[in-house]
C-alpha positions as CSV (number, residue, x, y, z in Angstrom):
1,M,-112.4,-11.5,24.2
2,L,-111.9,-7.7,24.1
3,T,-112.4,-7.4,27.8
4,A,-110.0,-10.2,28.5
5,A,-107.5,-8.7,26.2
6,V,-107.6,-5.3,28.0
7,L,-107.4,-6.9,31.4
8,V,-104.5,-9.2,30.4
9,S,-102.6,-6.3,28.8
10,L,-103.0,-4.2,32.0
11,A,-101.9,-7.1,34.1
12,G,-98.9,-7.4,31.8
13,L,-98.0,-3.8,32.4
14,L,-98.2,-4.2,36.2
15,V,-96.3,-7.5,36.2
16,G,-93.7,-6.0,33.9
17,S,-93.2,-3.1,36.4
18,F,-92.7,-5.6,39.2
19,L,-90.2,-7.7,37.1
20,T,-88.0,-4.6,36.7
21,V,-87.9,-4.3,40.5
22,L,-87.3,-8.0,40.9
23,A,-84.5,-8.1,38.3
24,H,-82.7,-5.2,40.0
25,R,-83.1,-6.3,43.6
26,L,-83.0,-10.1,43.6
27,P,-79.4,-10.5,42.3
28,A,-78.3,-7.8,44.7
29,G,-79.8,-9.7,47.6
30,E,-82.3,-6.9,48.3
31,N,-86.0,-7.4,49.4
32,F,-88.1,-7.2,46.3
33,V,-91.5,-7.8,48.0
34,T,-91.6,-4.9,50.4
35,G,-90.1,-1.4,50.3
36,R,-90.7,1.5,48.1
37,S,-88.8,2.0,44.8
38,K,-86.1,4.6,44.9
39,C,-84.2,6.6,42.3
40,P,-80.9,4.9,41.8
41,Q,-79.2,8.3,41.4
42,C,-80.4,10.4,44.3
43,G,-82.1,7.7,46.5
44,A,-85.4,9.6,46.6
45,T,-88.5,7.5,47.2
46,I,-90.6,7.2,44.1
47,T,-94.2,8.1,44.9
48,A,-97.2,6.2,43.7
49,R,-98.1,8.8,41.0
50,D,-94.6,8.4,39.6
51,N,-94.8,4.7,39.5
52,I,-97.6,4.1,37.1
53,P,-96.3,1.7,34.3
54,V,-95.2,3.6,31.1
55,V,-97.5,6.6,31.9
56,S,-95.3,8.0,34.6
57,W,-92.2,7.6,32.6
58,L,-93.8,9.5,29.7
59,L,-95.2,12.3,31.9
60,L,-91.8,12.7,33.6
61,K,-90.2,12.7,30.2
62,G,-87.9,9.9,31.3
63,R,-86.4,11.9,34.3
64,C,-86.5,11.7,38.0
65,R,-88.9,14.3,39.5
66,N,-86.5,14.9,42.4
67,C,-83.0,15.1,40.8
68,G,-83.8,15.3,37.1
69,N,-81.4,12.5,36.2
70,P,-82.5,10.2,33.3
71,I,-84.6,7.1,34.1
72,S,-83.6,4.2,31.9
73,V,-85.9,3.5,29.0
74,K,-85.5,-0.2,29.9
75,Y,-88.3,0.2,32.5
76,P,-91.1,1.2,30.2
77,L,-89.8,-1.1,27.5
78,A,-89.9,-4.1,29.8
79,E,-93.5,-3.1,30.9
80,I,-94.7,-2.8,27.3
81,A,-92.9,-6.1,26.3
82,T,-94.6,-8.0,29.1
83,A,-98.0,-6.6,28.2
84,L,-97.5,-7.5,24.5
85,L,-96.4,-11.0,25.5
86,Y,-99.4,-11.5,27.8
87,L,-101.7,-10.2,25.0
88,G,-100.1,-12.4,22.3
89,T,-100.3,-15.5,24.6
90,L,-104.0,-14.8,25.2
91,L,-104.8,-14.4,21.6
92,I,-102.9,-17.4,20.4
93,L,-103.7,-19.9,23.2
94,G,-107.3,-18.6,23.7
95,T,-109.4,-19.1,26.8
96,E,-110.8,-22.6,26.2
97,D,-108.0,-24.3,28.2
98,I,-107.5,-22.1,31.2
99,P,-104.7,-24.2,32.8
100,L,-102.8,-24.1,29.5
101,L,-103.3,-20.3,29.3
102,A,-102.1,-19.9,32.9
103,L,-99.0,-21.9,32.1
104,G,-98.3,-19.7,29.1
105,L,-98.6,-16.5,31.1
106,V,-96.4,-17.8,33.8
107,F,-93.8,-19.0,31.2
108,V,-93.5,-15.6,29.5
109,T,-93.3,-13.9,32.9
110,I,-90.3,-16.0,33.8
111,L,-88.7,-15.4,30.4
112,V,-88.9,-11.7,30.9
113,A,-87.5,-11.9,34.4
114,V,-84.4,-14.0,33.4
115,T,-83.9,-11.8,30.3
116,L,-83.7,-8.7,32.5
117,T,-81.4,-10.3,35.1
118,D,-79.1,-11.7,32.4
119,L,-78.9,-8.4,30.6
120,E,-78.1,-6.4,33.7
121,Y,-76.1,-8.9,35.8
122,R,-75.2,-11.7,33.4
123,L,-77.0,-14.0,35.8
124,I,-80.0,-16.3,35.7
125,P,-81.2,-16.6,39.4
126,N,-81.7,-20.3,40.5
127,V,-84.7,-19.3,42.5
128,I,-86.6,-18.0,39.5
129,V,-85.9,-21.1,37.5
130,A,-86.8,-23.4,40.4
131,I,-90.1,-21.6,41.1
132,G,-90.9,-21.7,37.4
133,A,-90.3,-25.5,37.3
134,L,-92.4,-26.1,40.4
135,I,-95.3,-24.1,39.1
136,A,-95.2,-26.0,35.8
137,L,-95.1,-29.4,37.5
138,A,-97.9,-28.4,39.9
139,V,-100.2,-27.1,37.2
140,V,-99.6,-30.1,34.9
141,I,-100.1,-32.7,37.6
142,A,-103.1,-31.0,39.1
143,T,-105.0,-30.3,35.9
144,G,-103.6,-33.0,33.5
145,T,-102.6,-30.2,31.0
146,G,-100.4,-31.8,28.3
147,D,-98.4,-34.9,28.6
148,L,-96.3,-34.9,31.8
149,T,-94.0,-37.6,30.5
150,E,-93.3,-35.7,27.3
151,R,-92.5,-32.6,29.3
152,L,-90.1,-34.4,31.6
153,I,-88.3,-36.0,28.7
154,A,-88.0,-32.6,27.0
155,A,-86.6,-31.1,30.3
156,V,-84.0,-33.9,30.6
157,A,-83.1,-34.0,26.9
158,G,-82.9,-30.2,26.5
159,G,-81.0,-29.7,29.8
160,G,-78.6,-32.5,28.9
161,F,-78.0,-31.1,25.4
162,L,-77.2,-27.7,26.8
163,F,-75.0,-29.2,29.5
164,I,-72.8,-30.8,26.8
165,V,-72.6,-27.5,25.0
166,A,-71.7,-25.7,28.2
167,F,-69.1,-28.4,29.0
168,L,-67.5,-28.1,25.6
169,Y,-67.8,-24.3,25.3
170,P,-67.9,-22.8,28.9
171,R,-67.1,-19.3,27.7
172,G,-70.3,-19.2,25.6
173,M,-72.7,-21.1,27.8
174,G,-73.3,-21.2,31.5
175,M,-75.0,-23.5,33.9
176,G,-77.8,-21.0,34.3
177,D,-78.6,-21.5,30.7
178,V,-78.7,-25.2,31.2
179,K,-81.1,-25.0,34.1
180,L,-83.3,-22.5,32.2
181,V,-83.6,-24.8,29.2
182,A,-84.5,-27.7,31.4
183,M,-87.3,-25.6,32.9
184,M,-88.4,-24.6,29.5
185,G,-88.9,-28.2,28.6
186,L,-91.5,-28.5,31.4
187,Y,-93.6,-25.8,29.7
188,L,-93.0,-26.6,26.0
189,G,-92.6,-30.4,25.8
190,S,-91.6,-31.4,22.2
191,A,-92.0,-27.7,21.2
192,L,-88.6,-27.2,23.0
193,A,-86.9,-28.4,19.9
194,P,-87.9,-25.5,17.6
195,A,-87.5,-23.1,20.5
196,L,-83.8,-24.1,20.8
197,L,-83.4,-23.9,17.0
198,V,-84.7,-20.3,17.0
199,A,-82.5,-19.4,20.0
200,F,-79.3,-20.7,18.5
201,A,-80.1,-19.2,15.1
202,A,-80.7,-15.8,16.6
203,G,-77.5,-16.1,18.7
204,A,-75.5,-17.0,15.6
205,L,-76.9,-14.1,13.6
206,V,-76.0,-11.6,16.4
207,G,-72.5,-13.2,16.7
208,I,-72.0,-12.9,12.9
209,A,-73.1,-9.2,13.1
210,M,-70.7,-8.5,15.9
211,I,-67.8,-10.2,14.1
212,A,-68.6,-8.2,10.9
213,R,-68.5,-5.0,12.9
214,H,-65.7,-5.5,15.5
215,G,-63.6,-8.3,13.8
216,G,-61.6,-10.5,16.1
217,E,-62.4,-8.3,19.1
218,A,-66.0,-9.6,19.0
219,R,-64.8,-13.0,20.3
220,K,-63.7,-11.4,23.6
221,R,-67.2,-9.9,24.2
222,A,-69.5,-11.9,26.3
223,V,-73.1,-12.0,25.1
224,P,-75.9,-13.1,27.5
225,F,-77.8,-16.1,26.0
226,A,-80.9,-15.9,28.1
227,P,-82.6,-13.3,25.8
228,F,-82.1,-15.7,22.8
229,L,-83.5,-18.6,24.8
230,A,-86.4,-16.3,25.8
231,L,-87.1,-15.5,22.1
232,G,-87.0,-19.2,21.3
233,G,-89.3,-19.9,24.2
234,V,-91.9,-17.5,23.0
235,V,-91.8,-19.0,19.5
236,G,-92.0,-22.4,21.0
237,L,-95.0,-21.4,23.1
238,W,-96.9,-19.6,20.3
239,A,-96.0,-21.8,17.3
240,G,-93.9,-24.7,18.5
241,D,-96.5,-27.4,18.3
242,S,-97.5,-26.4,14.8
243,L,-93.9,-26.4,13.7
244,V,-93.3,-29.9,15.2
245,R,-96.5,-31.2,13.5
246,W,-95.4,-29.7,10.2
247,Y,-92.0,-31.3,10.5
248,T,-93.2,-34.7,11.4
249,D,-96.0,-34.6,8.7
250,T,-93.5,-33.5,6.1
251,F,-90.6,-35.8,6.7
252,F,-92.3,-38.7,8.6
253,G,-95.8,-38.8,7.1
254,A,-97.2,-41.5,4.9
């Protein structure tokens, strides 16, 4: 398990580095597959030695080698966050069910990607959500992991619920959030319910804090909801099934 944990964590750092590039280029219509990374300030190409996840940022003290301008801390934070999510998913899901573990790793990867794009552009790219949904369906159908019917019901029910919320409160919820929740249902099944509870609770707490600090002006400030959905998604992935069993046993048991 130690070897697997190290390898998964390293993979998380590398994937996290790629996701920062994806989140910056995809919404802007740029090629994120080929082409070297460049400093957004001076345009200088970033060399391989300066593109090592986390390490390069620390060695450069958070500044571009060419122009000396600051490099946003969001890059190493995203890399570390992805590595920790990969590690947590491995430790909690284990390696006995490889398809289930693979689904979990893909799921947290998508959650990081949409969080980054929503924070930077207030956008959840359709292509990321669509690819995530296709991967979930392909793995579940090919391997029989989980109950496909349950996952489809969760996708329809969760997406339908968010659609109603978006219809009634368009300023606070977008169609990107609706599509994201539907995709989350394919990964989480019934665990989507606690995931949404966590997401809305976290969003409400942040909203209350903003109102307490800024008063009525807080209502005019748009807050991206994908990060809260991502938080709920991680909780749903790691503990959702246990929460659902606890709830059903407590309130609908013998």
